[in-house]
Each structure stands twice: as structure tokens, then as C-alpha cells.
DRENNUVO-290359 format. One record per residue (C-alpha): residue number from 1; residue in one letter; z, y, x. Coordinates in steps of 0.02 Angstrom, whole numbers. Each point is the difference from the previous one (the first is absolute). Layout:
# DRENNUVO-290359
+-------+------+--------+--------+--------+
| torza | domi |      Z |      Y |      X |
+-------+------+--------+--------+--------+
|   NUM |    A |      Z |      Y |      X |
...
+-------+------+--------+--------+--------+
//
This chain:
# DRENNUVO-290359
+-------+------+--------+--------+--------+
| torza | domi |      Z |      Y |      X |
+-------+------+--------+--------+--------+
|     1 |    M |    190 |   1749 |   1667 |
|     2 |    R |    -55 |   -178 |     39 |
|     3 |    N |    -38 |    -34 |    183 |
|     4 |    Y |   -115 |   -144 |    -43 |
|     5 |    A |   -160 |    -25 |    -99 |
|     6 |    V |    -73 |   -154 |    -83 |
|     7 |    L |   -189 |    -11 |    -13 |
|     8 |    T |   -116 |   -127 |    -78 |
|     9 |    D |   -177 |    -11 |    -69 |
|    10 |    S |    -64 |     -6 |   -178 |
|    11 |    T |    -36 |   -186 |      2 |
|    12 |    C |    187 |    -28 |    -24 |
|    13 |    D |    -26 |     35 |   -188 |
|    14 |    L |    171 |     84 |     -5 |
|    15 |    P |     23 |     90 |   -167 |
|    16 |    Q |      9 |    188 |     23 |
|    17 |    E |    174 |     14 |    -73 |
|    18 |    L |     68 |   -122 |    129 |
|    19 |    A |    -91 |     88 |    141 |
|    20 |    E |     78 |    165 |    -52 |
|    21 |    K |    173 |    -75 |    -25 |
|    22 |    H |      0 |    -71 |    175 |
|    23 |    H |    -91 |    146 |     82 |
|    24 |    I |   -144 |   -111 |     57 |
|    25 |    D |   -154 |     84 |     72 |
|    26 |    I |   -165 |    -87 |    -41 |
|    27 |    L |   -167 |     18 |     88 |
|    28 |    C |   -140 |    -46 |   -119 |
|    29 |    F |   -153 |   -109 |     20 |
|    30 |    K |   -172 |     65 |    -44 |
|    31 |    I |   -105 |    -95 |   -128 |
|    32 |    A |   -188 |      5 |    -26 |
|    33 |    L |    -74 |    -60 |   -165 |
|    34 |    D |   -174 |     29 |    -72 |
|    35 |    G |    -40 |    128 |    135 |
|    36 |    E |    155 |    105 |    -32 |
|    37 |    G |    147 |     21 |    117 |
|    38 |    Y |    180 |      2 |    -59 |
|    39 |    T |    176 |      2 |     70 |
|    40 |    E |    120 |   -129 |    -68 |
|    41 |    R |    151 |     71 |    -94 |
|    42 |    V |    -79 |    173 |      6 |
|    43 |    D |   -162 |    -13 |    -99 |
|    44 |    F |     55 |   -139 |   -117 |
|    45 |    T |    147 |   -111 |    -47 |
|    46 |    A |     -1 |   -188 |     21 |
|    47 |    E |    -34 |    -19 |   -186 |
|    48 |    Q |   -148 |    120 |      8 |
|    49 |    F |    -72 |    -93 |    149 |
|    50 |    C |     -2 |   -164 |    -97 |
|    51 |    D |    -89 |     88 |   -143 |
|    52 |    M |   -130 |     60 |    126 |
|    53 |    L |    -24 |   -179 |     61 |
|    54 |    R |    -31 |    -62 |   -176 |
|    55 |    K |   -140 |    126 |    -24 |
|    56 |    T |    -95 |    -28 |    163 |
|    57 |    D |   -113 |   -133 |     73 |
|    58 |    G |     35 |     63 |    174 |
|    59 |    L |    131 |    -59 |    124 |
|    60 |    P |    129 |    125 |     62 |
|    61 |    T |     26 |     23 |    185 |
|    62 |    T |    159 |     64 |     81 |
|    63 |    S |     21 |    104 |    157 |
|    64 |    Q |    155 |    -14 |    109 |
|    65 |    V |    118 |    141 |     40 |
|    66 |    T |    -65 |     81 |    159 |
|    67 |    Q |     82 |     35 |    166 |
|    68 |    Y |    -24 |    186 |    -33 |
|    69 |    E |     97 |    -11 |   -163 |
|    70 |    F |    144 |    -88 |     87 |
|    71 |    T |     -2 |    127 |    141 |
|    72 |    E |     12 |    143 |   -123 |
|    73 |    Q |    145 |    -86 |    -88 |
|    74 |    F |     94 |    -31 |    163 |
|    75 |    E |    -25 |    182 |     50 |
|    76 |    R |     74 |     55 |   -166 |
|    77 |    Y |    151 |   -110 |     25 |
|    78 |    A |     27 |     69 |    175 |
|    79 |    A |     -9 |    178 |    -65 |
|    80 |    Q |    133 |    -45 |   -130 |
|    81 |    G |    118 |    -66 |    133 |
|    82 |    V |    -13 |   -183 |    -52 |
|    83 |    Q |     75 |   -115 |    131 |
|    84 |    D |    -53 |   -172 |    -65 |
|    85 |    V |   -161 |    -46 |    -91 |
|    86 |    L |    -24 |   -169 |    -81 |
|    87 |    Y |   -175 |    -47 |    -55 |
|    88 |    I |    -23 |   -162 |    -98 |
|    89 |    S |   -183 |    -49 |    -11 |
|    90 |    I |   -122 |   -104 |    -98 |
|    91 |    C |    -39 |   -168 |     79 |
|    92 |    A |    -71 |     38 |    172 |
|    93 |    S |   -121 |   -147 |     -5 |
|    94 |    G |    -78 |     70 |   -159 |
|    95 |    S |    -13 |    183 |     46 |
|    96 |    G |    -16 |    110 |    154 |
|    97 |    T |    132 |    117 |    -70 |
|    98 |    N |    141 |    -78 |    102 |
|    99 |    A |   -103 |     19 |    160 |
|   100 |    A |    -37 |    181 |    -45 |
|   101 |    A |    187 |     34 |    -16 |
|   102 |    H |     33 |    -76 |    171 |
|   103 |    A |   -139 |    104 |     77 |
|   104 |    A |     68 |    158 |    -81 |
|   105 |    S |    175 |    -40 |     62 |
|   106 |    E |    -63 |    -22 |    178 |
|   107 |    Q |    -98 |    162 |    -12 |
|   108 |    F |    150 |     95 |    -69 |
|   109 |    H |    112 |    -55 |    143 |
|   110 |    A |   -136 |     39 |    127 |
|   111 |    D |    -19 |    175 |    -72 |
|   112 |    H |    189 |     25 |    -16 |
|   113 |    P |     80 |    -95 |    144 |
|   114 |    D |    165 |     93 |    -23 |
|   115 |    S |     13 |    -30 |   -188 |
|   116 |    P |    157 |    -95 |    -51 |
|   117 |    M |    -85 |    -66 |   -157 |
|   118 |    R |    -12 |   -189 |     -6 |
|   119 |    I |   -134 |    -90 |   -101 |
|   120 |    A |     24 |   -180 |    -59 |
|   121 |    I |   -151 |    -90 |    -76 |
|   122 |    V |     23 |   -161 |    -99 |
|   123 |    D |   -142 |   -114 |    -58 |
|   124 |    S |     44 |    -65 |   -173 |
|   125 |    H |   -125 |   -144 |     15 |
|   126 |    C |    -29 |     22 |   -187 |
|   127 |    Y |    -61 |    112 |   -140 |
|   128 |    S |     58 |     90 |   -156 |
|   129 |    M |    183 |    -12 |    -49 |
|   130 |    G |     12 |   -140 |    128 |
|   131 |    Y |     57 |    144 |    109 |
|   132 |    G |     24 |    141 |   -124 |
|   133 |    M |    179 |    -47 |    -43 |
|   134 |    Q |     43 |    -29 |    182 |
|   135 |    V |    -52 |    179 |     35 |
|   136 |    C |    134 |     56 |   -124 |
|   137 |    E |    128 |   -119 |     73 |
|   138 |    A |    -35 |     64 |    175 |
|   139 |    E |     28 |    179 |    -56 |
|   140 |    E |    165 |    -50 |    -81 |
|   141 |    M |     57 |    -84 |    161 |
|   142 |    L |    -43 |    153 |    104 |
|   143 |    S |     89 |    113 |   -125 |
|   144 |    Q |    156 |   -106 |     25 |
|   145 |    G |     -8 |     29 |    188 |
|   146 |    K |    -72 |   -168 |     50 |
|   147 |    P |    -84 |      8 |    172 |
|   148 |    M |   -190 |    -12 |      3 |
|   149 |    D |      1 |   -161 |    101 |
|   150 |    E |    104 |    -85 |   -136 |
|   151 |    V |   -116 |     64 |   -137 |
|   152 |    V |   -156 |    -60 |     92 |
|   153 |    A |     77 |   -172 |     31 |
|   154 |    Y |     43 |    -14 |   -185 |
|   155 |    L |   -178 |     47 |    -50 |
|   156 |    E |    -80 |   -125 |    118 |
|   157 |    D |    111 |   -138 |    -68 |
|   158 |    M |    -41 |     46 |   -180 |
|   159 |    F |   -187 |     10 |     30 |
|   160 |    A |      2 |   -175 |     73 |
|   161 |    R |     67 |    -59 |   -169 |
|   162 |    R |   -102 |    106 |   -120 |
|   163 |    E |   -131 |    -90 |   -105 |
|   164 |    I |   -132 |     61 |   -122 |
|   165 |    L |    -72 |   -112 |   -136 |
|   166 |    L |   -153 |     65 |    -92 |
|   167 |    A |   -101 |    -53 |   -152 |
|   168 |    A |   -171 |     70 |    -42 |
|   169 |    Y |    -53 |     -4 |   -183 |
|   170 |    T |   -179 |     53 |     38 |
|   171 |    L |   -104 |    -47 |    152 |
|   172 |    N |   -132 |    137 |     13 |
|   173 |    V |     90 |    108 |    128 |
|   174 |    I |     63 |   -151 |     99 |
|   175 |    R |   -179 |    -63 |     12 |
|   176 |    K |    -64 |    168 |     61 |
|   177 |    S |    143 |     21 |    121 |
|   178 |    G |    -38 |   -167 |     82 |
|   179 |    R |    168 |    -81 |    -39 |
|   180 |    I |    -94 |   -145 |    -80 |
|   181 |    S |   -184 |    -43 |      2 |
|   182 |    A |   -120 |     62 |   -132 |
|   183 |    A |    -37 |   -178 |    -55 |
|   184 |    A |    184 |    -39 |    -20 |
|   185 |    A |     28 |    161 |    -97 |
|   186 |    I |   -142 |    -37 |   -120 |
|   187 |    A |     58 |   -180 |    -24 |
|   188 |    G |    178 |     59 |    -24 |
|   189 |    G |    -53 |    126 |   -130 |
|   190 |    L |   -100 |   -128 |    -97 |
|   191 |    L |    138 |   -130 |      5 |
|   192 |    G |    141 |    123 |    -33 |
|   193 |    I |     82 |    -34 |    168 |
|   194 |    H |    123 |    126 |     71 |
|   195 |    P |     54 |     -8 |    183 |
|   196 |    I |    182 |     21 |     50 |
|   197 |    F |     22 |     45 |    181 |
|   198 |    T |    130 |     56 |    125 |
|   199 |    L |    -22 |    153 |    110 |
|   200 |    N |    122 |    -24 |    144 |
|   201 |    D |    -12 |     75 |    174 |
|   202 |    G |   -169 |     72 |    -48 |
|   203 |    V |    -76 |   -171 |    -40 |
|   204 |    S |    -56 |    -46 |   -175 |
|   205 |    E |      7 |   -183 |    -51 |
|   206 |    V |    -45 |    -75 |   -168 |
|   207 |    V |    146 |   -113 |    -49 |
|   208 |    K |    -57 |    -48 |   -174 |
|   209 |    K |   -148 |     17 |   -118 |
|   210 |    V |     48 |     12 |   -183 |
|   211 |    R |   -117 |    -37 |   -144 |
|   212 |    G |     29 |    111 |   -150 |
|   213 |    E |     84 |    169 |     -3 |
|   214 |    K |    147 |    -61 |   -103 |
|   215 |    H |     55 |   -114 |    143 |
|   216 |    V |      1 |    136 |    134 |
|   217 |    V |    174 |     68 |    -38 |
|   218 |    S |     85 |   -170 |     -1 |
|   219 |    S |    -87 |    -52 |    161 |
|   220 |    M |     43 |    163 |     88 |
|   221 |    V |    181 |     -9 |    -51 |
|   222 |    E |     15 |   -183 |     48 |
|   223 |    I |    -63 |     35 |    176 |
|   224 |    F |    107 |    157 |     14 |
|   225 |    A |    159 |    -91 |    -53 |
|   226 |    Q |    -32 |   -138 |    126 |
|   227 |    R |    -31 |    118 |    146 |
|   228 |    M |    124 |    141 |    -27 |
|   229 |    T |    176 |      9 |     73 |
|   230 |    P |    120 |    -15 |   -148 |
|   231 |    G |    102 |    154 |    -41 |
|   232 |    K |   -110 |    121 |     96 |
|   233 |    P |    -88 |    145 |    -86 |
|   234 |    Y |   -182 |    -17 |    -48 |
|   235 |    Y |   -134 |    119 |    -63 |
|   236 |    I |   -146 |    -13 |   -121 |
|   237 |    G |   -159 |     99 |     30 |
|   238 |    V |   -130 |     17 |   -139 |
|   239 |    A |   -173 |     77 |     -1 |
|   240 |    D |     14 |     13 |   -189 |
|   241 |    H |    164 |     19 |    -93 |
|   242 |    K |    -59 |   -121 |   -135 |
|   243 |    Y |     60 |   -138 |    118 |
|   244 |    E |    172 |     75 |     29 |
|   245 |    Q |    104 |    -72 |   -141 |
|   246 |    E |    -56 |   -181 |     14 |
|   247 |    Y |     30 |     -3 |    189 |
|   248 |    V |    170 |     83 |    -13 |
|   249 |    E |     54 |   -124 |   -134 |
|   250 |    A |    -70 |   -152 |     92 |
|   251 |    C |     73 |     48 |    170 |
|   252 |    T |    169 |     43 |    -74 |
|   253 |    K |      8 |   -167 |    -90 |
|   254 |    A |    -52 |    -95 |    158 |
|   255 |    V |    124 |     76 |    123 |
|   256 |    G |    137 |     64 |   -115 |
|   257 |    Y |    -13 |    187 |     31 |
|   258 |    S |   -120 |    144 |    -25 |
|   259 |    P |   -116 |     76 |    130 |
|   260 |    A |     70 |    144 |    102 |
|   261 |    L |   -156 |    101 |    -40 |
|   262 |    V |   -164 |    -10 |    -93 |
|   263 |    F |   -132 |    111 |     78 |
|   264 |    H |   -186 |     34 |     -7 |
|   265 |    L |   -108 |    -78 |    136 |
|   266 |    G |    -91 |    130 |    104 |
|   267 |    C |   -169 |     19 |     81 |
|   268 |    A |     20 |   -121 |    146 |
|   269 |    V |     35 |   -149 |   -111 |
|   270 |    C |   -111 |     44 |   -148 |
|   271 |    S |   -148 |     40 |    114 |
|   272 |    N |      0 |   -185 |     46 |
|   273 |    T |     65 |    -85 |   -157 |
|   274 |    G |    -69 |    112 |   -137 |
|   275 |    P |     83 |     94 |   -143 |
|   276 |    E |     66 |   -158 |    -84 |
|   277 |    A |    127 |    -67 |    124 |
|   278 |    V |    185 |    -38 |     12 |
|   279 |    G |    107 |    -15 |    155 |
|   280 |    L |    173 |    -76 |     26 |
|   281 |    I |     91 |     60 |    155 |
|   282 |    Y |    155 |    -90 |     60 |
|   283 |    E |     99 |    -65 |    148 |
|   284 |    G |    -42 |   -175 |     62 |
|   285 |    E |     38 |   -102 |    154 |
|   286 |    K |     -8 |     89 |    166 |
|   287 |    R |   -165 |    -23 |     92 |
|   288 |    A |    -17 |     -7 |    189 |
|   289 |    R |    -96 |    145 |     77 |
+-------+------+--------+--------+--------+
//
């Protein structure tokens, strides 16, 4: 029996088969759309969520994982005899989920002052597979007997290097989410302009505006190849698999090797970019915290 547990939240976009392979526990965000409430990964898949976005004029809203949910999970671990818990969270500046985990940890230790169970909480400072793969790597390190302090130090170093580059092919959801102004969205739609932006440390920044859909791939890959650390694994996230082949081929040609994984973007990203988006996730230069 394992004496450790690795926990994350559904914004990691970790494919279910990888979560099961690495024994990752996932607490899921709640989503509200058109007056209906849903639970991510339970009531729909990422593909189904994007289909829902295409059919609605409304804007989805997400609800963080609560302190109560974390408390229940920590109690279950304690009952199972777990000694070390590692929780890797969505960017703390973009969600109260990380704070809820800290509050639950403090409450657990107050309620169980003699419990030997230790709880480590790591802020990923990012979204989606920007931390999904590191959750798997952390579990592998723990399974090899690496001490928790070493695993946490590795994660914090990696998250200071992780970058996300996103392209939005439609602007309706971005306009409604407030990422860009309504006027800019309308003008962009009329002129065929597509924004490319980074999402690093919870801050989105438009780095290029591309006119014409056919130029989006080349522009994305050019920026990606300039910013990534050569030889390191990278990942491609798509909101629609129709974009998959051209991005795989373009990225492979640009850097000389294939992506480590192609995955479907989940609710957190698509709720802000829309159902026609592509993300490139890679390791760049280390940023100061």
C-alpha cells in the first residue's frame, strides 16, 4: 500500500488514463451554463463541454473547489493511513482553490493535532497541462522514494519555467469574458484578426495579432520555437481536434521532434478562450518569483 497520495484539481486537464495510471486523485470544479449546474469530468467530457459552448449565447462560470471538499478528502486519506499528501493546485492568483486547500489543511491539523499525516500544497502558477504533467512526474518521484521536500523543490523550479501560448480562432467568448474589449472583439472579427497570447503566472498578455486564420499556425509555432528550451518536452492542447494534425506537423518540423502529448483543453481555458482555441505548453526561461 502506498503511504502517500497525490491530489490535484480538474483544471489540470489531465487525461483520465494518465490520472488512473499514476493514481492521481482529482477534485472537480463546478460549472454553471444557461442556468444549469454541472461538475467537470463528471457530467461531461472536455469535448462535450466545447460542443455546449458552441450552442449557447451564455458565458459559463466556474466555482472553485471548496474547503469542505478538501477537508473531506484529507479525512479520507487519514483514515487510509496515508502519511504524506501532495496537492498541486491551479494558479492561486486566478482561483481561491489553493487558499481553500490551505484552510482545510490548517483545520485538519487543528482537529487532529496528533495525526502524523503531512500535507504539502504547491501553487502551480498556471493552468491546464501546464501543471498536469508535473502532477504525474511528482507521483513518479514519490513512488521512487524521493523525499517530499525534493519533489516540492522540483515542482517549484519547473513552474517558474512553464509557459502557455494560446491562440483564439473566434472572439465571442473572449469578448464576453472580458479578456479583450467588446470593440476590439468586433473589430477583430470583422478584420479577421486572431490574438495570440501568453498565460504565464496567471497573467494573460497579447504578444501578437494575426490577420487571417491561415497565418495563425505559423505565427504560433514561430513564437513557440523562439521561447521554448530546446530538447524539452512540449504539449499541444486543442479545443477541437480539427486543429491537431497541422499543429503537430508544424511544431515537429520547427523543433525537430513530436509533442509529448496532444490533449483536449478543458473548462478553465475554453471558458475564457472559446471552443476554437489551441494551446502550446512548454518549458522556457526561468522567471523570478
